[in-house]
C-alpha positions, 0 to 999 in steps of 0.5 A: 599751379604753384611753383617753387624755386629750385635750391640750390640754383641750377648751374645753367642759371648760375652761369647765365650771362643775362642773369649775371649782367642784370645782377651786376647792373643792380637790376635784380633778376628781372631777365629771368622772367622771360628766360627760355630755361625758366623751367629749370629754375622753378618746378611745379608744386604737386598736390600734398596728398596724391589721390589713392585708389580707395579714396572717396570721390 
């Protein structure tokens, strides 16, 4: 599965103390990699063309 980052960043991420502390310390956003709310920041990319009823198999 492929995921893309939500834009704009969700409020819950913008206000996350761990994320803000990482950024403040110049450590990037590595803390987000293990965040329980990662599903708020990244969404699954659906297939570009959904299957249709008459599509050949």
